[in-house]
PDB file of the backbone (N, CA, C, O) and the ligand in Angstrom, with CONECT records:
HET     ZN  A 101       1
ATOM      1  N   MET A   1      23.462  74.136 -39.353  1.00  0.00           N
ATOM      2  CA  MET A   1      24.549  73.313 -39.435  1.00  0.00           C
ATOM      3  C   MET A   1      26.024  73.943 -39.420  1.00  0.00           C
ATOM      4  O   MET A   1      27.032  73.349 -39.038  1.00  0.00           O
ATOM      5  N   GLU A   2      25.964  75.192 -39.884  1.00  0.00           N
ATOM      6  CA  GLU A   2      27.129  76.058 -39.877  1.00  0.00           C
ATOM      7  C   GLU A   2      27.939  76.025 -38.427  1.00  0.00           C
ATOM      8  O   GLU A   2      29.161  75.974 -38.289  1.00  0.00           O
ATOM      9  N   GLU A   3      26.933  76.069 -37.385  1.00  0.00           N
ATOM     10  CA  GLU A   3      27.518  76.126 -36.026  1.00  0.00           C
ATOM     11  C   GLU A   3      28.268  74.969 -35.774  1.00  0.00           C
ATOM     12  O   GLU A   3      29.307  75.101 -35.127  1.00  0.00           O
ATOM     13  N   ILE A   4      27.887  73.716 -36.218  1.00  0.00           N
ATOM     14  CA  ILE A   4      28.613  72.465 -36.008  1.00  0.00           C
ATOM     15  C   ILE A   4      29.840  72.453 -36.787  1.00  0.00           C
ATOM     16  O   ILE A   4      30.816  71.846 -36.346  1.00  0.00           O
ATOM     17  N   LYS A   5      29.896  73.127 -38.022  1.00  0.00           N
ATOM     18  CA  LYS A   5      30.992  73.154 -38.947  1.00  0.00           C
ATOM     19  C   LYS A   5      32.250  73.961 -38.216  1.00  0.00           C
ATOM     20  O   LYS A   5      33.432  73.654 -38.365  1.00  0.00           O
ATOM     21  N   ASP A   6      31.783  74.996 -37.442  1.00  0.00           N
ATOM     22  CA  ASP A   6      32.819  75.940 -36.805  1.00  0.00           C
ATOM     23  C   ASP A   6      33.167  75.502 -35.433  1.00  0.00           C
ATOM     24  O   ASP A   6      33.931  76.141 -34.709  1.00  0.00           O
ATOM     25  N   ASP A   7      32.584  74.392 -35.093  1.00  0.00           N
ATOM     26  CA  ASP A   7      32.895  73.910 -33.568  1.00  0.00           C
ATOM     27  C   ASP A   7      33.723  72.713 -33.510  1.00  0.00           C
ATOM     28  O   ASP A   7      33.234  71.607 -33.739  1.00  0.00           O
ATOM     29  N   PRO A   8      35.038  72.887 -33.196  1.00  0.00           N
ATOM     30  CA  PRO A   8      36.041  71.620 -33.396  1.00  0.00           C
ATOM     31  C   PRO A   8      35.476  70.567 -32.424  1.00  0.00           C
ATOM     32  O   PRO A   8      35.690  69.371 -32.622  1.00  0.00           O
ATOM     33  N   MET A   9      34.743  71.011 -31.357  1.00  0.00           N
ATOM     34  CA  MET A   9      34.482  69.930 -30.449  1.00  0.00           C
ATOM     35  C   MET A   9      33.235  68.974 -31.113  1.00  0.00           C
ATOM     36  O   MET A   9      33.028  67.853 -30.649  1.00  0.00           O
ATOM     37  N   ALA A  10      32.566  69.419 -32.042  1.00  0.00           N
ATOM     38  CA  ALA A  10      31.614  68.611 -32.783  1.00  0.00           C
ATOM     39  C   ALA A  10      32.175  67.381 -33.508  1.00  0.00           C
ATOM     40  O   ALA A  10      31.454  66.488 -33.954  1.00  0.00           O
ATOM     41  N   PHE A  11      33.657  67.399 -33.603  1.00  0.00           N
ATOM     42  CA  PHE A  11      34.307  66.410 -34.275  1.00  0.00           C
ATOM     43  C   PHE A  11      35.123  65.567 -33.279  1.00  0.00           C
ATOM     44  O   PHE A  11      35.841  64.671 -33.723  1.00  0.00           O
ATOM     45  N   TYR A  12      35.055  65.798 -31.991  1.00  0.00           N
ATOM     46  CA  TYR A  12      35.996  65.338 -31.078  1.00  0.00           C
ATOM     47  C   TYR A  12      35.327  64.311 -30.095  1.00  0.00           C
ATOM     48  O   TYR A  12      34.397  64.609 -29.346  1.00  0.00           O
ATOM     49  N   ARG A  13      35.922  63.029 -30.183  1.00  0.00           N
ATOM     50  CA  ARG A  13      35.519  62.178 -29.264  1.00  0.00           C
ATOM     51  C   ARG A  13      34.117  61.581 -29.383  1.00  0.00           C
ATOM     52  O   ARG A  13      33.614  61.043 -28.396  1.00  0.00           O
ATOM     53  N   ASN A  14      33.486  61.647 -30.503  1.00  0.00           N
ATOM     54  CA  ASN A  14      32.191  61.204 -30.617  1.00  0.00           C
ATOM     55  C   ASN A  14      31.854  59.811 -30.530  1.00  0.00           C
ATOM     56  O   ASN A  14      32.713  58.968 -30.789  1.00  0.00           O
ATOM     57  N   GLU A  15      30.671  59.479 -30.185  1.00  0.00           N
ATOM     58  CA  GLU A  15      30.409  57.932 -30.003  1.00  0.00           C
ATOM     59  C   GLU A  15      30.299  57.345 -31.318  1.00  0.00           C
ATOM     60  O   GLU A  15      30.566  56.153 -31.472  1.00  0.00           O
ATOM     61  N   ASP A  16      29.896  58.141 -32.365  1.00  0.00           N
ATOM     62  CA  ASP A  16      29.945  57.731 -33.842  1.00  0.00           C
ATOM     63  C   ASP A  16      30.822  58.921 -34.445  1.00  0.00           C
ATOM     64  O   ASP A  16      30.687  60.087 -34.073  1.00  0.00           O
ATOM     65  N   PRO A  17      31.737  58.503 -35.419  1.00  0.00           N
ATOM     66  CA  PRO A  17      32.436  59.516 -36.133  1.00  0.00           C
ATOM     67  C   PRO A  17      31.457  60.426 -37.002  1.00  0.00           C
ATOM     68  O   PRO A  17      30.521  59.953 -37.646  1.00  0.00           O
ATOM     69  N   ARG A  18      31.772  61.779 -36.950  1.00  0.00           N
ATOM     70  CA  ARG A  18      31.059  62.613 -37.697  1.00  0.00           C
ATOM     71  C   ARG A  18      31.887  63.076 -38.917  1.00  0.00           C
ATOM     72  O   ARG A  18      33.054  63.435 -38.756  1.00  0.00           O
ATOM     73  N   CYS A  19      31.342  63.073 -40.050  1.00  0.00           N
ATOM     74  CA  CYS A  19      32.003  63.478 -41.382  1.00  0.00           C
ATOM     75  C   CYS A  19      32.276  64.914 -41.263  1.00  0.00           C
ATOM     76  O   CYS A  19      31.367  65.696 -40.988  1.00  0.00           O
ATOM     77  N   PRO A  20      33.602  65.338 -41.475  1.00  0.00           N
ATOM     78  CA  PRO A  20      33.956  66.879 -41.551  1.00  0.00           C
ATOM     79  C   PRO A  20      33.303  67.554 -42.659  1.00  0.00           C
ATOM     80  O   PRO A  20      33.043  68.756 -42.714  1.00  0.00           O
ATOM     81  N   HIS A  21      33.076  66.715 -43.492  1.00  0.00           N
ATOM     82  CA  HIS A  21      32.571  67.372 -45.032  1.00  0.00           C
ATOM     83  C   HIS A  21      30.977  67.709 -44.920  1.00  0.00           C
ATOM     84  O   HIS A  21      30.539  68.853 -45.050  1.00  0.00           O
ATOM     85  N   CYS A  22      30.188  66.592 -44.668  1.00  0.00           N
ATOM     86  CA  CYS A  22      28.684  66.689 -44.543  1.00  0.00           C
ATOM     87  C   CYS A  22      28.235  66.697 -43.250  1.00  0.00           C
ATOM     88  O   CYS A  22      27.023  66.841 -43.095  1.00  0.00           O
ATOM     89  N   LEU A  23      28.916  66.577 -42.310  1.00  0.00           N
ATOM     90  CA  LEU A  23      28.489  66.744 -40.957  1.00  0.00           C
ATOM     91  C   LEU A  23      27.638  65.711 -40.493  1.00  0.00           C
ATOM     92  O   LEU A  23      27.066  65.864 -39.414  1.00  0.00           O
ATOM     93  N   GLU A  24      27.480  64.707 -41.140  1.00  0.00           N
ATOM     94  CA  GLU A  24      26.555  63.464 -40.807  1.00  0.00           C
ATOM     95  C   GLU A  24      27.427  62.680 -39.731  1.00  0.00           C
ATOM     96  O   GLU A  24      28.646  62.539 -39.838  1.00  0.00           O
ATOM     97  N   SER A  25      26.716  62.224 -38.757  1.00  0.00           N
ATOM     98  CA  SER A  25      27.259  61.237 -37.932  1.00  0.00           C
ATOM     99  C   SER A  25      27.189  59.934 -38.599  1.00  0.00           C
ATOM    100  O   SER A  25      26.094  59.603 -39.055  1.00  0.00           O
ATOM    101  N   ILE A  26      28.239  59.103 -38.732  1.00  0.00           N
ATOM    102  CA  ILE A  26      28.418  57.780 -39.335  1.00  0.00           C
ATOM    103  C   ILE A  26      28.277  56.667 -38.488  1.00  0.00           C
ATOM    104  O   ILE A  26      29.121  56.438 -37.621  1.00  0.00           O
ATOM    105  N   SER A  27      27.143  55.846 -38.681  1.00  0.00           N
ATOM    106  CA  SER A  27      26.910  54.668 -37.717  1.00  0.00           C
ATOM    107  C   SER A  27      27.882  53.587 -38.193  1.00  0.00           C
ATOM    108  O   SER A  27      28.000  53.220 -39.362  1.00  0.00           O
ATOM    109  N   ILE A  28      28.595  53.103 -37.093  1.00  0.00           N
ATOM    110  CA  ILE A  28      29.495  51.981 -37.169  1.00  0.00           C
ATOM    111  C   ILE A  28      28.749  50.555 -37.778  1.00  0.00           C
ATOM    112  O   ILE A  28      29.151  49.792 -38.655  1.00  0.00           O
ATOM    113  N   SER A  29      27.665  50.518 -37.061  1.00  0.00           N
ATOM    114  CA  SER A  29      27.074  49.042 -37.192  1.00  0.00           C
ATOM    115  C   SER A  29      26.168  49.193 -38.802  1.00  0.00           C
ATOM    116  O   SER A  29      26.062  48.313 -39.657  1.00  0.00           O
ATOM    117  N   ASP A  30      25.675  50.416 -38.833  1.00  0.00           N
ATOM    118  CA  ASP A  30      24.848  50.505 -40.215  1.00  0.00           C
ATOM    119  C   ASP A  30      25.685  50.362 -41.475  1.00  0.00           C
ATOM    120  O   ASP A  30      25.239  49.961 -42.549  1.00  0.00           O
ATOM    121  N   ASN A  31      26.942  50.728 -41.244  1.00  0.00           N
ATOM    122  CA  ASN A  31      27.968  50.700 -42.413  1.00  0.00           C
ATOM    123  C   ASN A  31      29.005  49.591 -42.222  1.00  0.00           C
ATOM    124  O   ASN A  31      29.935  49.536 -43.026  1.00  0.00           O
ATOM    125  N   GLU A  32      28.924  48.709 -41.230  1.00  0.00           N
ATOM    126  CA  GLU A  32      29.788  47.670 -41.069  1.00  0.00           C
ATOM    127  C   GLU A  32      31.255  48.205 -41.112  1.00  0.00           C
ATOM    128  O   GLU A  32      32.138  47.648 -41.765  1.00  0.00           O
ATOM    129  N   LEU A  33      31.442  49.326 -40.366  1.00  0.00           N
ATOM    130  CA  LEU A  33      32.831  49.905 -40.130  1.00  0.00           C
ATOM    131  C   LEU A  33      33.555  49.397 -39.042  1.00  0.00           C
ATOM    132  O   LEU A  33      34.281  50.182 -38.432  1.00  0.00           O
ATOM    133  N   TRP A  34      33.475  47.997 -38.620  1.00  0.00           N
ATOM    134  CA  TRP A  34      34.044  47.426 -37.389  1.00  0.00           C
ATOM    135  C   TRP A  34      35.534  47.845 -37.163  1.00  0.00           C
ATOM    136  O   TRP A  34      35.976  48.073 -36.037  1.00  0.00           O
ATOM    137  N   TYR A  35      36.293  47.931 -38.325  1.00  0.00           N
ATOM    138  CA  TYR A  35      37.537  48.076 -38.245  1.00  0.00           C
ATOM    139  C   TYR A  35      37.956  49.427 -37.619  1.00  0.00           C
ATOM    140  O   TYR A  35      39.080  49.628 -37.158  1.00  0.00           O
ATOM    141  N   LEU A  36      36.996  50.299 -37.643  1.00  0.00           N
ATOM    142  CA  LEU A  36      37.437  51.559 -36.788  1.00  0.00           C
ATOM    143  C   LEU A  36      37.521  51.396 -35.450  1.00  0.00           C
ATOM    144  O   LEU A  36      37.896  52.322 -34.731  1.00  0.00           O
ATOM    145  N   TYR A  37      37.162  50.131 -34.939  1.00  0.00           N
ATOM    146  CA  TYR A  37      37.313  49.909 -33.343  1.00  0.00           C
ATOM    147  C   TYR A  37      38.713  49.611 -33.074  1.00  0.00           C
ATOM    148  O   TYR A  37      39.058  49.467 -31.901  1.00  0.00           O
ATOM    149  N   GLN A  38      39.669  49.488 -34.137  1.00  0.00           N
ATOM    150  CA  GLN A  38      41.111  49.311 -33.906  1.00  0.00           C
ATOM    151  C   GLN A  38      41.499  50.701 -33.471  1.00  0.00           C
ATOM    152  O   GLN A  38      41.043  51.671 -34.076  1.00  0.00           O
ATOM    153  N   GLU A  39      42.311  50.843 -32.461  1.00  0.00           N
ATOM    154  CA  GLU A  39      42.979  52.196 -32.221  1.00  0.00           C
ATOM    155  C   GLU A  39      43.992  52.500 -32.860  1.00  0.00           C
ATOM    156  O   GLU A  39      45.138  52.239 -32.493  1.00  0.00           O
ATOM    157  N   GLU A  40      43.660  53.132 -33.966  1.00  0.00           N
ATOM    158  CA  GLU A  40      44.677  53.799 -34.826  1.00  0.00           C
ATOM    159  C   GLU A  40      44.189  54.821 -35.659  1.00  0.00           C
ATOM    160  O   GLU A  40      42.988  55.070 -35.557  1.00  0.00           O
ATOM    161  N   CYS A  41      44.917  55.522 -36.530  1.00  0.00           N
ATOM    162  CA  CYS A  41      44.241  56.491 -37.580  1.00  0.00           C
ATOM    163  C   CYS A  41      43.794  55.673 -38.819  1.00  0.00           C
ATOM    164  O   CYS A  41      44.507  54.786 -39.289  1.00  0.00           O
ATOM    165  N   HIS A  42      42.592  56.006 -39.323  1.00  0.00           N
ATOM    166  CA  HIS A  42      41.998  55.409 -40.442  1.00  0.00           C
ATOM    167  C   HIS A  42      41.487  56.747 -41.381  1.00  0.00           C
ATOM    168  O   HIS A  42      41.160  57.851 -40.946  1.00  0.00           O
ATOM    169  N   GLU A  43      41.521  56.309 -42.772  1.00  0.00           N
ATOM    170  CA  GLU A  43      40.944  57.151 -43.756  1.00  0.00           C
ATOM    171  C   GLU A  43      39.773  56.498 -44.323  1.00  0.00           C
ATOM    172  O   GLU A  43      39.930  55.377 -44.807  1.00  0.00           O
ATOM    173  N   ILE A  44      38.635  57.032 -44.333  1.00  0.00           N
ATOM    174  CA  ILE A  44      37.501  56.416 -44.990  1.00  0.00           C
ATOM    175  C   ILE A  44      36.875  57.237 -46.009  1.00  0.00           C
ATOM    176  O   ILE A  44      37.134  58.440 -46.061  1.00  0.00           O
ATOM    177  N   ASP A  45      36.019  56.651 -46.880  1.00  0.00           N
ATOM    178  CA  ASP A  45      35.114  57.534 -47.739  1.00  0.00           C
ATOM    179  C   ASP A  45      33.687  57.523 -47.087  1.00  0.00           C
ATOM    180  O   ASP A  45      33.076  56.481 -46.850  1.00  0.00           O
ATOM    181  N   CYS A  46      33.208  58.802 -46.816  1.00  0.00           N
ATOM    182  CA  CYS A  46      32.167  59.050 -46.095  1.00  0.00           C
ATOM    183  C   CYS A  46      31.002  58.198 -46.833  1.00  0.00           C
ATOM    184  O   CYS A  46      30.818  58.326 -48.044  1.00  0.00           O
ATOM    185  N   PRO A  47      30.291  57.395 -46.102  1.00  0.00           N
ATOM    186  CA  PRO A  47      28.999  56.604 -46.729  1.00  0.00           C
ATOM    187  C   PRO A  47      28.028  57.543 -47.190  1.00  0.00           C
ATOM    188  O   PRO A  47      27.343  57.281 -48.178  1.00  0.00           O
ATOM    189  N   ASN A  48      27.901  58.670 -46.530  1.00  0.00           N
ATOM    190  CA  ASN A  48      26.814  59.720 -46.893  1.00  0.00           C
ATOM    191  C   ASN A  48      27.143  60.705 -48.105  1.00  0.00           C
ATOM    192  O   ASN A  48      26.311  60.913 -48.988  1.00  0.00           O
ATOM    193  N   CYS A  49      28.306  61.253 -48.097  1.00  0.00           N
ATOM    194  CA  CYS A  49      28.858  62.246 -48.955  1.00  0.00           C
ATOM    195  C   CYS A  49      29.762  61.599 -50.037  1.00  0.00           C
ATOM    196  O   CYS A  49      29.707  62.027 -51.190  1.00  0.00           O
ATOM    197  N   GLY A  50      30.578  60.599 -49.707  1.00  0.00           N
ATOM    198  CA  GLY A  50      31.420  60.056 -50.449  1.00  0.00           C
ATOM    199  C   GLY A  50      32.808  60.595 -50.465  1.00  0.00           C
ATOM    200  O   GLY A  50      33.692  60.039 -51.118  1.00  0.00           O
ATOM    201  N   LYS A  51      33.037  61.783 -49.683  1.00  0.00           N
ATOM    202  CA  LYS A  51      34.205  62.364 -49.586  1.00  0.00           C
ATOM    203  C   LYS A  51      35.077  61.788 -48.549  1.00  0.00           C
ATOM    204  O   LYS A  51      34.531  61.361 -47.532  1.00  0.00           O
ATOM    205  N   GLU A  52      36.491  61.709 -48.677  1.00  0.00           N
ATOM    206  CA  GLU A  52      37.369  60.997 -47.899  1.00  0.00           C
ATOM    207  C   GLU A  52      37.599  61.883 -46.515  1.00  0.00           C
ATOM    208  O   GLU A  52      37.624  63.112 -46.573  1.00  0.00           O
ATOM    209  N   PHE A  53      37.747  61.245 -45.407  1.00  0.00           N
ATOM    210  CA  PHE A  53      38.210  62.082 -44.269  1.00  0.00           C
ATOM    211  C   PHE A  53      39.089  60.972 -43.273  1.00  0.00           C
ATOM    212  O   PHE A  53      39.192  59.763 -43.482  1.00  0.00           O
ATOM    213  N   ALA A  54      39.601  61.636 -42.296  1.00  0.00           N
ATOM    214  CA  ALA A  54      40.390  60.771 -41.516  1.00  0.00           C
ATOM    215  C   ALA A  54      39.892  60.711 -39.980  1.00  0.00           C
ATOM    216  O   ALA A  54      39.544  61.722 -39.369  1.00  0.00           O
ATOM    217  N   ILE A  55      39.896  59.521 -39.473  1.00  0.00           N
ATOM    218  CA  ILE A  55      39.511  59.257 -38.099  1.00  0.00           C
ATOM    219  C   ILE A  55      40.426  58.706 -37.176  1.00  0.00           C
ATOM    220  O   ILE A  55      40.998  57.660 -37.481  1.00  0.00           O
ATOM    221  N   SER A  56      40.649  59.252 -36.096  1.00  0.00           N
ATOM    222  CA  SER A  56      41.493  58.811 -34.960  1.00  0.00           C
ATOM    223  C   SER A  56      40.600  57.982 -33.878  1.00  0.00           C
ATOM    224  O   SER A  56      39.821  58.615 -33.166  1.00  0.00           O
ATOM    225  N   SER A  57      40.703  56.690 -33.765  1.00  0.00           N
ATOM    226  CA  SER A  57      39.871  55.784 -32.829  1.00  0.00           C
ATOM    227  C   SER A  57      40.580  55.675 -31.508  1.00  0.00           C
ATOM    228  O   SER A  57      41.791  55.493 -31.387  1.00  0.00           O
ATOM    229  N   GLU A  58      39.647  55.813 -30.457  1.00  0.00           N
ATOM    230  CA  GLU A  58      40.143  55.666 -29.111  1.00  0.00           C
ATOM    231  C   GLU A  58      39.197  54.813 -28.374  1.00  0.00           C
ATOM    232  O   GLU A  58      37.988  55.006 -28.505  1.00  0.00           O
ATOM    233  N   ALA A  59      39.662  53.866 -27.593  1.00  0.00           N
ATOM    234  CA  ALA A  59      38.611  52.884 -27.028  1.00  0.00           C
ATOM    235  C   ALA A  59      38.583  53.643 -25.467  1.00  0.00           C
ATOM    236  O   ALA A  59      39.463  54.328 -24.946  1.00  0.00           O
ATOM    237  N   THR A  60      37.413  53.305 -25.005  1.00  0.00           N
ATOM    238  CA  THR A  60      37.127  53.826 -23.588  1.00  0.00           C
ATOM    239  C   THR A  60      36.992  52.327 -22.870  1.00  0.00           C
ATOM    240  O   THR A  60      36.198  51.513 -23.342  1.00  0.00           O
ATOM    241  N   TRP A  61      37.674  52.055 -21.895  1.00  0.00           N
ATOM    242  CA  TRP A  61      37.438  50.759 -21.058  1.00  0.00           C
ATOM    243  C   TRP A  61      36.464  50.902 -19.989  1.00  0.00           C
ATOM    244  O   TRP A  61      36.452  51.938 -19.325  1.00  0.00           O
ATOM    245  N   ARG A  62      35.627  49.934 -19.759  1.00  0.00           N
ATOM    246  CA  ARG A  62      34.838  49.845 -18.580  1.00  0.00           C
ATOM    247  C   ARG A  62      34.958  48.640 -17.671  1.00  0.00           C
ATOM    248  O   ARG A  62      35.000  47.564 -18.268  1.00  0.00           O
ATOM    249  N   PHE A  63      35.020  48.600 -16.358  1.00  0.00           N
ATOM    250  CA  PHE A  63      35.446  47.510 -15.728  1.00  0.00           C
ATOM    251  C   PHE A  63      34.244  47.008 -14.804  1.00  0.00           C
ATOM    252  O   PHE A  63      33.672  47.799 -14.054  1.00  0.00           O
ATOM    253  N   THR A  64      33.880  45.648 -14.889  1.00  0.00           N
ATOM    254  CA  THR A  64      33.024  45.017 -14.044  1.00  0.00           C
ATOM    255  C   THR A  64      33.519  44.230 -13.132  1.00  0.00           C
ATOM    256  O   THR A  64      34.385  43.417 -13.454  1.00  0.00           O
ATOM    257  N   THR A  65      33.059  44.323 -11.811  1.00  0.00           N
ATOM    258  CA  THR A  65      33.805  43.451 -10.744  1.00  0.00           C
ATOM    259  C   THR A  65      32.723  42.777  -9.921  1.00  0.00           C
ATOM    260  O   THR A  65      31.588  43.214  -9.734  1.00  0.00           O
ATOM    261  N   ALA A  66      33.287  41.543  -9.415  1.00  0.00           N
ATOM    262  CA  ALA A  66      32.493  40.573  -8.452  1.00  0.00           C
ATOM    263  C   ALA A  66      33.465  40.038  -7.656  1.00  0.00           C
ATOM    264  O   ALA A  66      34.657  40.077  -7.960  1.00  0.00           O
ATOM    265  N   LYS A  67      32.907  39.385  -6.344  1.00  0.00           N
ATOM    266  CA  LYS A  67      33.745  38.771  -5.488  1.00  0.00           C
ATOM    267  C   LYS A  67      34.511  37.622  -6.096  1.00  0.00           C
ATOM    268  O   LYS A  67      35.675  37.418  -5.750  1.00  0.00           O
ATOM    269  N   GLU A  68      33.910  36.870  -6.981  1.00  0.00           N
ATOM    270  CA  GLU A  68      34.468  35.698  -7.470  1.00  0.00           C
ATOM    271  C   GLU A  68      34.350  35.744  -9.126  1.00  0.00           C
ATOM    272  O   GLU A  68      33.436  36.301  -9.735  1.00  0.00           O
ATOM    273  N   ILE A  69      35.411  35.075  -9.693  1.00  0.00           N
ATOM    274  CA  ILE A  69      35.408  35.263 -11.125  1.00  0.00           C
ATOM    275  C   ILE A  69      34.264  34.640 -11.819  1.00  0.00           C
ATOM    276  O   ILE A  69      33.880  35.084 -12.901  1.00  0.00           O
ATOM    277  N   ASP A  70      33.631  33.502 -11.173  1.00  0.00           N
ATOM    278  CA  ASP A  70      32.463  32.919 -11.897  1.00  0.00           C
ATOM    279  C   ASP A  70      31.307  33.649 -11.815  1.00  0.00           C
ATOM    280  O   ASP A  70      30.351  33.226 -12.465  1.00  0.00           O
ATOM    281  N   GLU A  71      31.152  34.779 -11.082  1.00  0.00           N
ATOM    282  CA  GLU A  71      30.016  35.658 -10.909  1.00  0.00           C
ATOM    283  C   GLU A  71      29.990  36.661 -12.176  1.00  0.00           C
ATOM    284  O   GLU A  71      28.957  37.252 -12.492  1.00  0.00           O
ATOM    285  N   LEU A  72      31.202  36.808 -12.873  1.00  0.00           N
ATOM    286  CA  LEU A  72      31.042  37.826 -13.920  1.00  0.00           C
ATOM    287  C   LEU A  72      30.542  37.178 -15.231  1.00  0.00           C
ATOM    288  O   LEU A  72      30.346  37.873 -16.228  1.00  0.00           O
TER     289      LEU A  72
HETATM  290 ZN    ZN A 101      30.107  62.949 -45.467  1.00  0.00          ZN2+
END
């Protein structure tokens, strides 16, 4: 676990936010943290260790295309 703690990339742009205190990945759905999908900075109490940490949320867009709109 020490390796993760010392690696800033372990906390960067993860699919699930990782607590910088206990290093757990926090499941958005298991913890019903849907508001984290708003693109802004948040402060939460870690559901695993209870310590507060900050999260910056960022959305990734995907585009699906078809020849006609009713095919989407
Ligand atoms: Zn934690």
